[in-house]
mmCIF file of the N, C-alpha and C atoms, coordinates in Angstrom:
data_MODEL
# 
_entry.id   MODEL 
# 
loop_
_atom_site.group_PDB 
_atom_site.id 
_atom_site.type_symbol 
_atom_site.label_atom_id 
_atom_site.label_alt_id 
_atom_site.label_comp_id 
_atom_site.label_asym_id 
_atom_site.label_entity_id 
_atom_site.label_seq_id 
_atom_site.pdbx_PDB_ins_code 
_atom_site.Cartn_x 
_atom_site.Cartn_y 
_atom_site.Cartn_z 
_atom_site.occupancy 
_atom_site.B_iso_or_equiv 
_atom_site.pdbx_formal_charge 
_atom_site.auth_seq_id 
_atom_site.auth_comp_id 
_atom_site.auth_asym_id 
_atom_site.auth_atom_id 
_atom_site.pdbx_PDB_model_num 
ATOM 1   N N  . MET A 1 1  ? -19.615 -18.486 6.229   1.00 0.00 ? 1  MET A N  1 
ATOM 2   C CA . MET A 1 1  ? -19.325 -19.460 6.520   1.00 0.00 ? 1  MET A CA 1 
ATOM 3   C C  . MET A 1 1  ? -19.765 -20.308 7.495   1.00 0.00 ? 1  MET A C  1 
ATOM 4   N N  . LEU A 1 2  ? -19.838 -19.597 8.736   1.00 0.00 ? 2  LEU A N  1 
ATOM 5   C CA . LEU A 1 2  ? -20.459 -20.428 9.900   1.00 0.00 ? 2  LEU A CA 1 
ATOM 6   C C  . LEU A 1 2  ? -21.922 -20.346 10.340  1.00 0.00 ? 2  LEU A C  1 
ATOM 7   N N  . ASP A 1 3  ? -22.750 -19.473 9.040   1.00 0.00 ? 3  ASP A N  1 
ATOM 8   C CA . ASP A 1 3  ? -24.112 -19.222 9.599   1.00 0.00 ? 3  ASP A CA 1 
ATOM 9   C C  . ASP A 1 3  ? -24.955 -20.369 9.367   1.00 0.00 ? 3  ASP A C  1 
ATOM 10  N N  . ASN A 1 4  ? -24.525 -21.534 8.398   1.00 0.00 ? 4  ASN A N  1 
ATOM 11  C CA . ASN A 1 4  ? -25.333 -22.614 8.174   1.00 0.00 ? 4  ASN A CA 1 
ATOM 12  C C  . ASN A 1 4  ? -24.768 -23.748 8.848   1.00 0.00 ? 4  ASN A C  1 
ATOM 13  N N  . LEU A 1 5  ? -23.909 -23.695 9.909   1.00 0.00 ? 5  LEU A N  1 
ATOM 14  C CA . LEU A 1 5  ? -23.260 -24.783 10.541  1.00 0.00 ? 5  LEU A CA 1 
ATOM 15  C C  . LEU A 1 5  ? -24.404 -25.860 11.121  1.00 0.00 ? 5  LEU A C  1 
ATOM 16  N N  . ARG A 1 6  ? -25.226 -25.577 11.811  1.00 0.00 ? 6  ARG A N  1 
ATOM 17  C CA . ARG A 1 6  ? -26.325 -26.359 12.244  1.00 0.00 ? 6  ARG A CA 1 
ATOM 18  C C  . ARG A 1 6  ? -27.194 -26.861 11.205  1.00 0.00 ? 6  ARG A C  1 
ATOM 19  N N  . ASN A 1 7  ? -27.540 -26.199 10.166  1.00 0.00 ? 7  ASN A N  1 
ATOM 20  C CA . ASN A 1 7  ? -28.110 -26.903 8.922   1.00 0.00 ? 7  ASN A CA 1 
ATOM 21  C C  . ASN A 1 7  ? -27.442 -27.709 8.128   1.00 0.00 ? 7  ASN A C  1 
ATOM 22  N N  . GLN A 1 8  ? -26.027 -27.728 8.300   1.00 0.00 ? 8  GLN A N  1 
ATOM 23  C CA . GLN A 1 8  ? -25.406 -28.557 7.457   1.00 0.00 ? 8  GLN A CA 1 
ATOM 24  C C  . GLN A 1 8  ? -25.071 -29.966 8.163   1.00 0.00 ? 8  GLN A C  1 
ATOM 25  N N  . ASP A 1 9  ? -24.942 -29.785 9.301   1.00 0.00 ? 9  ASP A N  1 
ATOM 26  C CA . ASP A 1 9  ? -24.904 -30.941 10.216  1.00 0.00 ? 9  ASP A CA 1 
ATOM 27  C C  . ASP A 1 9  ? -26.077 -31.898 10.211  1.00 0.00 ? 9  ASP A C  1 
ATOM 28  N N  . SER A 1 10 ? -27.398 -31.285 10.204  1.00 0.00 ? 10 SER A N  1 
ATOM 29  C CA . SER A 1 10 ? -28.551 -32.096 10.372  1.00 0.00 ? 10 SER A CA 1 
ATOM 30  C C  . SER A 1 10 ? -29.238 -32.361 8.826   1.00 0.00 ? 10 SER A C  1 
ATOM 31  N N  . SER A 1 11 ? -28.402 -31.821 7.615   1.00 0.00 ? 11 SER A N  1 
ATOM 32  C CA . SER A 1 11 ? -28.967 -32.117 6.593   1.00 0.00 ? 11 SER A CA 1 
ATOM 33  C C  . SER A 1 11 ? -28.410 -33.291 5.976   1.00 0.00 ? 11 SER A C  1 
ATOM 34  N N  . PRO A 1 12 ? -29.220 -34.158 5.146   1.00 0.00 ? 12 PRO A N  1 
ATOM 35  C CA . PRO A 1 12 ? -28.689 -35.744 4.523   1.00 0.00 ? 12 PRO A CA 1 
ATOM 36  C C  . PRO A 1 12 ? -27.876 -35.143 3.625   1.00 0.00 ? 12 PRO A C  1 
ATOM 37  N N  . PHE A 1 13 ? -26.648 -36.302 3.511   1.00 0.00 ? 13 PHE A N  1 
ATOM 38  C CA . PHE A 1 13 ? -25.690 -36.038 2.647   1.00 0.00 ? 13 PHE A CA 1 
ATOM 39  C C  . PHE A 1 13 ? -26.245 -36.349 1.290   1.00 0.00 ? 13 PHE A C  1 
ATOM 40  N N  . ASN A 1 14 ? -25.765 -35.172 0.584   1.00 0.00 ? 14 ASN A N  1 
ATOM 41  C CA . ASN A 1 14 ? -25.949 -35.333 -1.315  1.00 0.00 ? 14 ASN A CA 1 
ATOM 42  C C  . ASN A 1 14 ? -24.598 -34.986 -2.072  1.00 0.00 ? 14 ASN A C  1 
ATOM 43  N N  . LYS A 1 15 ? -24.441 -36.021 -2.696  1.00 0.00 ? 15 LYS A N  1 
ATOM 44  C CA . LYS A 1 15 ? -23.083 -35.711 -3.483  1.00 0.00 ? 15 LYS A CA 1 
ATOM 45  C C  . LYS A 1 15 ? -23.270 -35.047 -4.495  1.00 0.00 ? 15 LYS A C  1 
ATOM 46  N N  . ASP A 1 16 ? -24.306 -34.726 -5.097  1.00 0.00 ? 16 ASP A N  1 
ATOM 47  C CA . ASP A 1 16 ? -24.457 -33.588 -6.287  1.00 0.00 ? 16 ASP A CA 1 
ATOM 48  C C  . ASP A 1 16 ? -24.094 -32.439 -5.336  1.00 0.00 ? 16 ASP A C  1 
ATOM 49  N N  . GLU A 1 17 ? -24.732 -31.973 -4.478  1.00 0.00 ? 17 GLU A N  1 
ATOM 50  C CA . GLU A 1 17 ? -24.676 -30.624 -3.753  1.00 0.00 ? 17 GLU A CA 1 
ATOM 51  C C  . GLU A 1 17 ? -23.253 -30.643 -3.500  1.00 0.00 ? 17 GLU A C  1 
ATOM 52  N N  . GLU A 1 18 ? -22.471 -31.538 -2.993  1.00 0.00 ? 18 GLU A N  1 
ATOM 53  C CA . GLU A 1 18 ? -20.962 -31.439 -2.749  1.00 0.00 ? 18 GLU A CA 1 
ATOM 54  C C  . GLU A 1 18 ? -20.215 -30.925 -3.757  1.00 0.00 ? 18 GLU A C  1 
ATOM 55  N N  . ASP A 1 19 ? -20.582 -31.765 -4.906  1.00 0.00 ? 19 ASP A N  1 
ATOM 56  C CA . ASP A 1 19 ? -19.682 -31.187 -5.907  1.00 0.00 ? 19 ASP A CA 1 
ATOM 57  C C  . ASP A 1 19 ? -20.019 -29.862 -6.353  1.00 0.00 ? 19 ASP A C  1 
ATOM 58  N N  . GLU A 1 20 ? -21.330 -29.380 -6.314  1.00 0.00 ? 20 GLU A N  1 
ATOM 59  C CA . GLU A 1 20 ? -21.590 -28.186 -6.927  1.00 0.00 ? 20 GLU A CA 1 
ATOM 60  C C  . GLU A 1 20 ? -20.597 -27.040 -5.843  1.00 0.00 ? 20 GLU A C  1 
ATOM 61  N N  . ASN A 1 21 ? -20.742 -27.354 -4.386  1.00 0.00 ? 21 ASN A N  1 
ATOM 62  C CA . ASN A 1 21 ? -20.001 -26.632 -3.505  1.00 0.00 ? 21 ASN A CA 1 
ATOM 63  C C  . ASN A 1 21 ? -18.766 -26.887 -3.760  1.00 0.00 ? 21 ASN A C  1 
ATOM 64  N N  . ASN A 1 22 ? -18.053 -27.894 -3.867  1.00 0.00 ? 22 ASN A N  1 
ATOM 65  C CA . ASN A 1 22 ? -16.507 -27.783 -4.505  1.00 0.00 ? 22 ASN A CA 1 
ATOM 66  C C  . ASN A 1 22 ? -16.284 -27.104 -5.575  1.00 0.00 ? 22 ASN A C  1 
ATOM 67  N N  . ALA A 1 23 ? -16.993 -27.176 -6.578  1.00 0.00 ? 23 ALA A N  1 
ATOM 68  C CA . ALA A 1 23 ? -16.623 -26.568 -7.926  1.00 0.00 ? 23 ALA A CA 1 
ATOM 69  C C  . ALA A 1 23 ? -16.806 -24.890 -7.575  1.00 0.00 ? 23 ALA A C  1 
ATOM 70  N N  . GLU A 1 24 ? -17.743 -24.626 -6.748  1.00 0.00 ? 24 GLU A N  1 
ATOM 71  C CA . GLU A 1 24 ? -17.674 -23.091 -6.328  1.00 0.00 ? 24 GLU A CA 1 
ATOM 72  C C  . GLU A 1 24 ? -16.826 -22.495 -5.456  1.00 0.00 ? 24 GLU A C  1 
ATOM 73  N N  . ASP A 1 25 ? -16.285 -23.780 -4.643  1.00 0.00 ? 25 ASP A N  1 
ATOM 74  C CA . ASP A 1 25 ? -15.224 -23.292 -3.601  1.00 0.00 ? 25 ASP A CA 1 
ATOM 75  C C  . ASP A 1 25 ? -13.740 -23.138 -4.582  1.00 0.00 ? 25 ASP A C  1 
ATOM 76  N N  . SER A 1 26 ? -13.651 -24.014 -5.549  1.00 0.00 ? 26 SER A N  1 
ATOM 77  C CA . SER A 1 26 ? -12.344 -24.028 -6.370  1.00 0.00 ? 26 SER A CA 1 
ATOM 78  C C  . SER A 1 26 ? -12.214 -22.627 -7.106  1.00 0.00 ? 26 SER A C  1 
ATOM 79  N N  . ASP A 1 27 ? -13.719 -22.343 -7.646  1.00 0.00 ? 27 ASP A N  1 
ATOM 80  C CA . ASP A 1 27 ? -13.515 -21.021 -8.508  1.00 0.00 ? 27 ASP A CA 1 
ATOM 81  C C  . ASP A 1 27 ? -13.267 -19.858 -7.444  1.00 0.00 ? 27 ASP A C  1 
ATOM 82  N N  . GLN A 1 28 ? -13.624 -19.939 -6.162  1.00 0.00 ? 28 GLN A N  1 
ATOM 83  C CA . GLN A 1 28 ? -13.502 -18.755 -5.296  1.00 0.00 ? 28 GLN A CA 1 
ATOM 84  C C  . GLN A 1 28 ? -11.928 -18.662 -4.974  1.00 0.00 ? 28 GLN A C  1 
ATOM 85  N N  . VAL A 1 29 ? -11.637 -19.803 -4.945  1.00 0.00 ? 29 VAL A N  1 
ATOM 86  C CA . VAL A 1 29 ? -10.102 -19.922 -4.497  1.00 0.00 ? 29 VAL A CA 1 
ATOM 87  C C  . VAL A 1 29 ? -8.975  -19.311 -5.596  1.00 0.00 ? 29 VAL A C  1 
ATOM 88  N N  . ALA A 1 30 ? -9.434  -20.028 -6.822  1.00 0.00 ? 30 ALA A N  1 
ATOM 89  C CA . ALA A 1 30 ? -8.946  -19.396 -8.090  1.00 0.00 ? 30 ALA A CA 1 
ATOM 90  C C  . ALA A 1 30 ? -8.753  -17.817 -8.106  1.00 0.00 ? 30 ALA A C  1 
ATOM 91  N N  . ILE A 1 31 ? -10.067 -17.298 -7.766  1.00 0.00 ? 31 ILE A N  1 
ATOM 92  C CA . ILE A 1 31 ? -10.191 -15.922 -7.912  1.00 0.00 ? 31 ILE A CA 1 
ATOM 93  C C  . ILE A 1 31 ? -9.036  -15.212 -6.803  1.00 0.00 ? 31 ILE A C  1 
ATOM 94  N N  . ALA A 1 32 ? -9.142  -15.903 -5.564  1.00 0.00 ? 32 ALA A N  1 
ATOM 95  C CA . ALA A 1 32 ? -8.591  -15.602 -4.493  1.00 0.00 ? 32 ALA A CA 1 
ATOM 96  C C  . ALA A 1 32 ? -6.884  -15.216 -4.855  1.00 0.00 ? 32 ALA A C  1 
ATOM 97  N N  . LYS A 1 33 ? -6.569  -16.707 -5.340  1.00 0.00 ? 33 LYS A N  1 
ATOM 98  C CA . LYS A 1 33 ? -5.075  -16.735 -5.690  1.00 0.00 ? 33 LYS A CA 1 
ATOM 99  C C  . LYS A 1 33 ? -4.777  -15.636 -7.076  1.00 0.00 ? 33 LYS A C  1 
ATOM 100 N N  . LYS A 1 34 ? -5.691  -15.082 -7.719  1.00 0.00 ? 34 LYS A N  1 
ATOM 101 C CA . LYS A 1 34 ? -5.374  -14.470 -8.706  1.00 0.00 ? 34 LYS A CA 1 
ATOM 102 C C  . LYS A 1 34 ? -5.363  -12.846 -8.221  1.00 0.00 ? 34 LYS A C  1 
ATOM 103 N N  . THR A 1 35 ? -6.224  -12.552 -7.228  1.00 0.00 ? 35 THR A N  1 
ATOM 104 C CA . THR A 1 35 ? -6.167  -11.173 -6.936  1.00 0.00 ? 35 THR A CA 1 
ATOM 105 C C  . THR A 1 35 ? -5.065  -10.918 -5.709  1.00 0.00 ? 35 THR A C  1 
ATOM 106 N N  . TRP A 1 36 ? -4.409  -12.150 -5.119  1.00 0.00 ? 36 TRP A N  1 
ATOM 107 C CA . TRP A 1 36 ? -3.399  -11.974 -4.101  1.00 0.00 ? 36 TRP A CA 1 
ATOM 108 C C  . TRP A 1 36 ? -2.184  -12.389 -4.552  1.00 0.00 ? 36 TRP A C  1 
ATOM 109 N N  . SER A 1 37 ? -2.056  -12.763 -5.863  1.00 0.00 ? 37 SER A N  1 
ATOM 110 C CA . SER A 1 37 ? -0.643  -13.387 -6.136  1.00 0.00 ? 37 SER A CA 1 
ATOM 111 C C  . SER A 1 37 ? 0.090   -12.072 -6.371  1.00 0.00 ? 37 SER A C  1 
ATOM 112 N N  . PHE A 1 38 ? 1.206   -12.628 -6.209  1.00 0.00 ? 38 PHE A N  1 
ATOM 113 C CA . PHE A 1 38 ? 2.333   -11.364 -6.242  1.00 0.00 ? 38 PHE A CA 1 
ATOM 114 C C  . PHE A 1 38 ? 3.205   -11.744 -7.537  1.00 0.00 ? 38 PHE A C  1 
ATOM 115 N N  . ASP A 1 39 ? 3.138   -10.848 -8.556  1.00 0.00 ? 39 ASP A N  1 
ATOM 116 C CA . ASP A 1 39 ? 3.801   -10.854 -9.864  1.00 0.00 ? 39 ASP A CA 1 
ATOM 117 C C  . ASP A 1 39 ? 4.867   -9.896  -10.008 1.00 0.00 ? 39 ASP A C  1 
ATOM 118 N N  . GLY A 1 40 ? 5.514   -9.623  -9.104  1.00 0.00 ? 40 GLY A N  1 
ATOM 119 C CA . GLY A 1 40 ? 6.662   -8.733  -8.936  1.00 0.00 ? 40 GLY A CA 1 
ATOM 120 C C  . GLY A 1 40 ? 6.219   -7.443  -9.304  1.00 0.00 ? 40 GLY A C  1 
ATOM 121 N N  . LYS A 1 41 ? 5.149   -7.047  -9.389  1.00 0.00 ? 41 LYS A N  1 
ATOM 122 C CA . LYS A 1 41 ? 4.406   -5.676  -9.800  1.00 0.00 ? 41 LYS A CA 1 
ATOM 123 C C  . LYS A 1 41 ? 3.622   -4.866  -8.362  1.00 0.00 ? 41 LYS A C  1 
ATOM 124 N N  . ILE A 1 42 ? 4.283   -3.935  -8.020  1.00 0.00 ? 42 ILE A N  1 
ATOM 125 C CA . ILE A 1 42 ? 3.524   -3.044  -7.034  1.00 0.00 ? 42 ILE A CA 1 
ATOM 126 C C  . ILE A 1 42 ? 2.476   -2.132  -7.603  1.00 0.00 ? 42 ILE A C  1 
ATOM 127 N N  . LEU A 1 43 ? 1.195   -1.965  -7.543  1.00 0.00 ? 43 LEU A N  1 
ATOM 128 C CA . LEU A 1 43 ? 0.532   -1.091  -7.708  1.00 0.00 ? 43 LEU A CA 1 
ATOM 129 C C  . LEU A 1 43 ? 0.493   -1.197  -9.367  1.00 0.00 ? 43 LEU A C  1 
ATOM 130 N N  . GLY A 1 44 ? 0.541   -2.399  -9.922  1.00 0.00 ? 44 GLY A N  1 
ATOM 131 C CA . GLY A 1 44 ? 0.622   -2.759  -11.501 1.00 0.00 ? 44 GLY A CA 1 
ATOM 132 C C  . GLY A 1 44 ? 1.638   -1.940  -12.032 1.00 0.00 ? 44 GLY A C  1 
ATOM 133 N N  . LEU A 1 45 ? 2.414   -1.437  -11.353 1.00 0.00 ? 45 LEU A N  1 
ATOM 134 C CA . LEU A 1 45 ? 3.459   -0.596  -12.205 1.00 0.00 ? 45 LEU A CA 1 
ATOM 135 C C  . LEU A 1 45 ? 4.971   -1.145  -12.560 1.00 0.00 ? 45 LEU A C  1 
ATOM 136 N N  . LYS A 1 46 ? 5.534   -0.755  -13.456 1.00 0.00 ? 46 LYS A N  1 
ATOM 137 C CA . LYS A 1 46 ? 6.653   -1.407  -13.667 1.00 0.00 ? 46 LYS A CA 1 
ATOM 138 C C  . LYS A 1 46 ? 7.938   -0.760  -12.813 1.00 0.00 ? 46 LYS A C  1 
ATOM 139 N N  . SER A 1 47 ? 8.989   -1.339  -12.898 1.00 0.00 ? 47 SER A N  1 
ATOM 140 C CA . SER A 1 47 ? 9.978   -1.263  -11.844 1.00 0.00 ? 47 SER A CA 1 
ATOM 141 C C  . SER A 1 47 ? 10.503  0.677   -12.265 1.00 0.00 ? 47 SER A C  1 
ATOM 142 N N  . GLN A 1 48 ? 10.574  0.945   -13.567 1.00 0.00 ? 48 GLN A N  1 
ATOM 143 C CA . GLN A 1 48 ? 10.910  2.272   -13.583 1.00 0.00 ? 48 GLN A CA 1 
ATOM 144 C C  . GLN A 1 48 ? 9.863   3.407   -13.366 1.00 0.00 ? 48 GLN A C  1 
ATOM 145 N N  . GLN A 1 49 ? 8.513   3.005   -13.529 1.00 0.00 ? 49 GLN A N  1 
ATOM 146 C CA . GLN A 1 49 ? 7.474   3.655   -13.111 1.00 0.00 ? 49 GLN A CA 1 
ATOM 147 C C  . GLN A 1 49 ? 7.696   3.695   -11.745 1.00 0.00 ? 49 GLN A C  1 
ATOM 148 N N  . LEU A 1 50 ? 7.462   3.034   -10.808 1.00 0.00 ? 50 LEU A N  1 
ATOM 149 C CA . LEU A 1 50 ? 7.626   2.818   -9.420  1.00 0.00 ? 50 LEU A CA 1 
ATOM 150 C C  . LEU A 1 50 ? 8.982   3.912   -9.039  1.00 0.00 ? 50 LEU A C  1 
ATOM 151 N N  . PHE A 1 51 ? 9.893   3.641   -9.524  1.00 0.00 ? 51 PHE A N  1 
ATOM 152 C CA . PHE A 1 51 ? 10.778  4.560   -9.052  1.00 0.00 ? 51 PHE A CA 1 
ATOM 153 C C  . PHE A 1 51 ? 10.976  5.905   -9.308  1.00 0.00 ? 51 PHE A C  1 
ATOM 154 N N  . ILE A 1 52 ? 10.191  6.462   -10.346 1.00 0.00 ? 52 ILE A N  1 
ATOM 155 C CA . ILE A 1 52 ? 10.054  7.531   -10.541 1.00 0.00 ? 52 ILE A CA 1 
ATOM 156 C C  . ILE A 1 52 ? 8.926   7.945   -9.408  1.00 0.00 ? 52 ILE A C  1 
ATOM 157 N N  . LEU A 1 53 ? 7.888   7.500   -9.271  1.00 0.00 ? 53 LEU A N  1 
ATOM 158 C CA . LEU A 1 53 ? 6.918   7.830   -8.483  1.00 0.00 ? 53 LEU A CA 1 
ATOM 159 C C  . LEU A 1 53 ? 7.591   7.804   -6.862  1.00 0.00 ? 53 LEU A C  1 
ATOM 160 N N  . LEU A 1 54 ? 8.220   7.073   -6.447  1.00 0.00 ? 54 LEU A N  1 
ATOM 161 C CA . LEU A 1 54 ? 9.142   7.115   -5.208  1.00 0.00 ? 54 LEU A CA 1 
ATOM 162 C C  . LEU A 1 54 ? 9.986   8.095   -5.142  1.00 0.00 ? 54 LEU A C  1 
ATOM 163 N N  . LEU A 1 55 ? 10.641  8.498   -6.228  1.00 0.00 ? 55 LEU A N  1 
ATOM 164 C CA . LEU A 1 55 ? 11.488  9.510   -6.167  1.00 0.00 ? 55 LEU A CA 1 
ATOM 165 C C  . LEU A 1 55 ? 10.682  10.996  -6.190  1.00 0.00 ? 55 LEU A C  1 
ATOM 166 N N  . MET A 1 56 ? 9.513   10.932  -6.499  1.00 0.00 ? 56 MET A N  1 
ATOM 167 C CA . MET A 1 56 ? 8.749   12.063  -6.779  1.00 0.00 ? 56 MET A CA 1 
ATOM 168 C C  . MET A 1 56 ? 8.245   12.287  -5.127  1.00 0.00 ? 56 MET A C  1 
ATOM 169 N N  . LEU A 1 57 ? 7.890   11.002  -4.359  1.00 0.00 ? 57 LEU A N  1 
ATOM 170 C CA . LEU A 1 57 ? 7.353   11.032  -3.025  1.00 0.00 ? 57 LEU A CA 1 
ATOM 171 C C  . LEU A 1 57 ? 8.569   11.655  -1.787  1.00 0.00 ? 57 LEU A C  1 
ATOM 172 N N  . LEU A 1 58 ? 9.810   11.032  -2.305  1.00 0.00 ? 58 LEU A N  1 
ATOM 173 C CA . LEU A 1 58 ? 10.805  11.339  -1.471  1.00 0.00 ? 58 LEU A CA 1 
ATOM 174 C C  . LEU A 1 58 ? 11.324  13.080  -1.497  1.00 0.00 ? 58 LEU A C  1 
ATOM 175 N N  . LEU A 1 59 ? 11.046  13.359  -2.886  1.00 0.00 ? 59 LEU A N  1 
ATOM 176 C CA . LEU A 1 59 ? 11.161  15.062  -3.138  1.00 0.00 ? 59 LEU A CA 1 
ATOM 177 C C  . LEU A 1 59 ? 10.126  15.813  -2.450  1.00 0.00 ? 59 LEU A C  1 
ATOM 178 N N  . ALA A 1 60 ? 8.805   15.353  -2.410  1.00 0.00 ? 60 ALA A N  1 
ATOM 179 C CA . ALA A 1 60 ? 7.823   16.065  -1.642  1.00 0.00 ? 60 ALA A CA 1 
ATOM 180 C C  . ALA A 1 60 ? 7.999   16.009  -0.394  1.00 0.00 ? 60 ALA A C  1 
ATOM 181 N N  . VAL A 1 61 ? 8.372   14.952  0.072   1.00 0.00 ? 61 VAL A N  1 
ATOM 182 C CA . VAL A 1 61 ? 8.357   14.834  1.813   1.00 0.00 ? 61 VAL A CA 1 
ATOM 183 C C  . VAL A 1 61 ? 9.512   15.570  2.263   1.00 0.00 ? 61 VAL A C  1 
ATOM 184 N N  . CYS A 1 62 ? 10.745  15.745  1.622   1.00 0.00 ? 62 CYS A N  1 
ATOM 185 C CA . CYS A 1 62 ? 11.872  16.736  1.536   1.00 0.00 ? 62 CYS A CA 1 
ATOM 186 C C  . CYS A 1 62 ? 11.356  18.047  1.565   1.00 0.00 ? 62 CYS A C  1 
ATOM 187 N N  . LEU A 1 63 ? 10.771  18.451  0.714   1.00 0.00 ? 63 LEU A N  1 
ATOM 188 C CA . LEU A 1 63 ? 10.211  19.941  0.474   1.00 0.00 ? 63 LEU A CA 1 
ATOM 189 C C  . LEU A 1 63 ? 9.300   20.061  1.509   1.00 0.00 ? 63 LEU A C  1 
ATOM 190 N N  . LEU A 1 64 ? 8.409   19.492  1.874   1.00 0.00 ? 64 LEU A N  1 
ATOM 191 C CA . LEU A 1 64 ? 7.361   19.661  2.715   1.00 0.00 ? 64 LEU A CA 1 
ATOM 192 C C  . LEU A 1 64 ? 8.086   19.846  4.324   1.00 0.00 ? 64 LEU A C  1 
ATOM 193 N N  . GLY A 1 65 ? 8.919   19.244  4.546   1.00 0.00 ? 65 GLY A N  1 
ATOM 194 C CA . GLY A 1 65 ? 9.941   18.947  5.735   1.00 0.00 ? 65 GLY A CA 1 
ATOM 195 C C  . GLY A 1 65 ? 10.656  20.268  6.025   1.00 0.00 ? 65 GLY A C  1 
ATOM 196 N N  . THR A 1 66 ? 11.284  20.619  4.740   1.00 0.00 ? 66 THR A N  1 
ATOM 197 C CA . THR A 1 66 ? 12.183  21.839  4.829   1.00 0.00 ? 66 THR A CA 1 
ATOM 198 C C  . THR A 1 66 ? 11.272  23.061  4.953   1.00 0.00 ? 66 THR A C  1 
ATOM 199 N N  . MET A 1 67 ? 9.857   23.075  4.434   1.00 0.00 ? 67 MET A N  1 
ATOM 200 C CA . MET A 1 67 ? 9.185   24.109  4.582   1.00 0.00 ? 67 MET A CA 1 
ATOM 201 C C  . MET A 1 67 ? 8.744   24.320  6.110   1.00 0.00 ? 67 MET A C  1 
ATOM 202 N N  . LEU A 1 68 ? 8.420   23.231  6.454   1.00 0.00 ? 68 LEU A N  1 
ATOM 203 C CA . LEU A 1 68 ? 7.953   23.173  7.903   1.00 0.00 ? 68 LEU A CA 1 
ATOM 204 C C  . LEU A 1 68 ? 8.871   23.822  8.797   1.00 0.00 ? 68 LEU A C  1 
ATOM 205 N N  . LEU A 1 69 ? 10.142  23.652  8.742   1.00 0.00 ? 69 LEU A N  1 
ATOM 206 C CA . LEU A 1 69 ? 11.306  23.821  9.542   1.00 0.00 ? 69 LEU A CA 1 
ATOM 207 C C  . LEU A 1 69 ? 11.426  25.666  9.387   1.00 0.00 ? 69 LEU A C  1 
ATOM 208 N N  . LEU A 1 70 ? 11.360  25.864  8.162   1.00 0.00 ? 70 LEU A N  1 
ATOM 209 C CA . LEU A 1 70 ? 11.378  27.335  7.976   1.00 0.00 ? 70 LEU A CA 1 
ATOM 210 C C  . LEU A 1 70 ? 10.158  27.830  8.474   1.00 0.00 ? 70 LEU A C  1 
ATOM 211 N N  . VAL A 1 71 ? 9.076   27.559  8.517   1.00 0.00 ? 71 VAL A N  1 
ATOM 212 C CA . VAL A 1 71 ? 7.935   28.306  8.748   1.00 0.00 ? 71 VAL A CA 1 
ATOM 213 C C  . VAL A 1 71 ? 8.065   28.368  10.348  1.00 0.00 ? 71 VAL A C  1 
ATOM 214 N N  . THR A 1 72 ? 8.552   27.264  11.190  1.00 0.00 ? 72 THR A N  1 
ATOM 215 C CA . THR A 1 72 ? 8.440   27.257  12.603  1.00 0.00 ? 72 THR A CA 1 
ATOM 216 C C  . THR A 1 72 ? 9.727   27.745  13.290  1.00 0.00 ? 72 THR A C  1 
ATOM 217 N N  . GLY A 1 73 ? 10.620  28.100  12.291  1.00 0.00 ? 73 GLY A N  1 
ATOM 218 C CA . GLY A 1 73 ? 11.660  29.061  12.809  1.00 0.00 ? 73 GLY A CA 1 
ATOM 219 C C  . GLY A 1 73 ? 12.798  28.043  13.296  1.00 0.00 ? 73 GLY A C  1 
ATOM 220 N N  . LYS A 1 74 ? 13.022  26.759  12.945  1.00 0.00 ? 74 LYS A N  1 
ATOM 221 C CA . LYS A 1 74 ? 13.935  26.061  13.812  1.00 0.00 ? 74 LYS A CA 1 
ATOM 222 C C  . LYS A 1 74 ? 15.037  26.008  12.535  1.00 0.00 ? 74 LYS A C  1 
ATOM 223 N N  . ILE A 1 75 ? 15.067  26.372  11.434  1.00 0.00 ? 75 ILE A N  1 
ATOM 224 C CA . ILE A 1 75 ? 16.246  26.768  10.705  1.00 0.00 ? 75 ILE A CA 1 
ATOM 225 C C  . ILE A 1 75 ? 15.959  28.211  9.978   1.00 0.00 ? 75 ILE A C  1 
ATOM 226 N N  . VAL A 1 76 ? 17.254  28.848  9.773   1.00 0.00 ? 76 VAL A N  1 
ATOM 227 C CA . VAL A 1 76 ? 16.978  30.247  9.256   1.00 0.00 ? 76 VAL A CA 1 
ATOM 228 C C  . VAL A 1 76 ? 17.918  30.327  7.956   1.00 0.00 ? 76 VAL A C  1 
ATOM 229 N N  . PRO A 1 77 ? 17.414  30.732  6.943   1.00 0.00 ? 77 PRO A N  1 
ATOM 230 C CA . PRO A 1 77 ? 18.133  30.686  5.563   1.00 0.00 ? 77 PRO A CA 1 
ATOM 231 C C  . PRO A 1 77 ? 19.255  31.940  5.912   1.00 0.00 ? 77 PRO A C  1 
ATOM 232 N N  . THR A 1 78 ? 20.495  31.757  5.304   1.00 0.00 ? 78 THR A N  1 
ATOM 233 C CA . THR A 1 78 ? 21.478  32.843  5.561   1.00 0.00 ? 78 THR A CA 1 
ATOM 234 C C  . THR A 1 78 ? 21.340  34.041  4.495   1.00 0.00 ? 78 THR A C  1 
ATOM 235 N N  . PHE A 1 79 ? 20.639  33.535  3.409   1.00 0.00 ? 79 PHE A N  1 
ATOM 236 C CA . PHE A 1 79 ? 20.533  34.889  2.527   1.00 0.00 ? 79 PHE A CA 1 
ATOM 237 C C  . PHE A 1 79 ? 19.392  35.715  2.671   1.00 0.00 ? 79 PHE A C  1 
ATOM 238 N N  . PHE A 1 80 ? 18.509  35.693  4.099   1.00 0.00 ? 80 PHE A N  1 
ATOM 239 C CA . PHE A 1 80 ? 17.676  36.786  4.104   1.00 0.00 ? 80 PHE A CA 1 
ATOM 240 C C  . PHE A 1 80 ? 18.417  37.828  5.231   1.00 0.00 ? 80 PHE A C  1 
# 
């Protein structure tokens, strides 16, 4: 963006080039809005799919935490 700043200042004004640049800029803005727009979906998942995914993540974190506590001896199961 700032690479040609000096060249832009010294170049003569040309309306055709400006129109082409504006058209390219508007295309880039439209693409940026499309890629960054939030339409209510996270990771492209439906709400039910996201719920199941987060539930599985919660279960994995709880299981790993319990296993870590058992291995380090912070908790001792009563049935051993």
